[in-house]
C-alpha angles and dihedrals in degrees: 000000000000106000106147129200088262088064093240116150111200139175089271088075111123111279090204118078113240117253107267108246098197136026086249089059090054090053090046090051092052092049093046091052088060091060125090122247088251092054091047091049091050091050092053091045089056085062089054096257119147101221113203117220119257100045115139125237089251091055092048093048088048090054093051091047090049090054090050091048090052091050092051093046092048090053092049093047095047092047092047090051091048091050090051091050093050102042108149124165089215092056108069121215114247128191112224140166111229122225122186103211094173095056108010112216094016125121120245119216121177143140120244138158127180109249095017129264118346125205119237121233091269091058097253120125111256112223116249116251117270116236124200120189129179122211111260096011126122124234137176106221140150115288091237090065091051089050090049093052093046092050094058115100142147128225117255115217117224124193119245113211126208116247113271097349100075091220120140107248099181146326123252134180109245104151137036124224119212114240096202139017127209114197101206119214114202123200118228088255092054091049091050092049091050094049095047096070 
C-alpha cells in the first residue's frame, strides 16, 4: 500500500486487498465493498488523504483496510510497551476484552501507572505508560489497569418530581454509569488458583 507521509493515495496503491487480521476486519471489508467509489473516496478524504482519480474500488477498500490495520498494530505496540514498562510480579497479568460503553467503537488512549507517578533515579518524574485500547479487542494487561478501567464511571442525573404536581423540581445524581467494560478471560490455571483459597 503506497500511503506516503504526505497522505497522498495514488494508483500505485496495492491492488491486492491486505489479509484481514481479525474477524472484524473481514466484516469491515464486506461492508466497504458495498460502498460506492465516491463514498470510499469521501471516507479516505475525512482521514486527510488526497485520493487521486482513477483508483478502483478494490484499491480504495485496500487503503481503508490498511488504515485499520495500522490502527490495530499501533494499539498492540503501545499496549505491549506499556505492559513492559509496568511489569510487576505483584500485579498479575489478566486477559480481557475491552468495551467502550461511553463511546462504542471508539479507541481509548490514556496514561496510567499503578501507584501514581514514580520519580526516576535522577529525580525527574518518569511519564506514566500510555495505553491504547480498541473497542472489542482482547489484551493481556496488568490487573491494576483492568481495575482502573472498571472503576471509572459518570453520574447519571435523575429528575425529582414535586408531590402531586408531576413537575420536575430538580435533578440529582443517584446512579453511576460505567464508562468502560473489561470482560476478563481466566485461564484454567487462574481459575484453579482462585478456587483453592
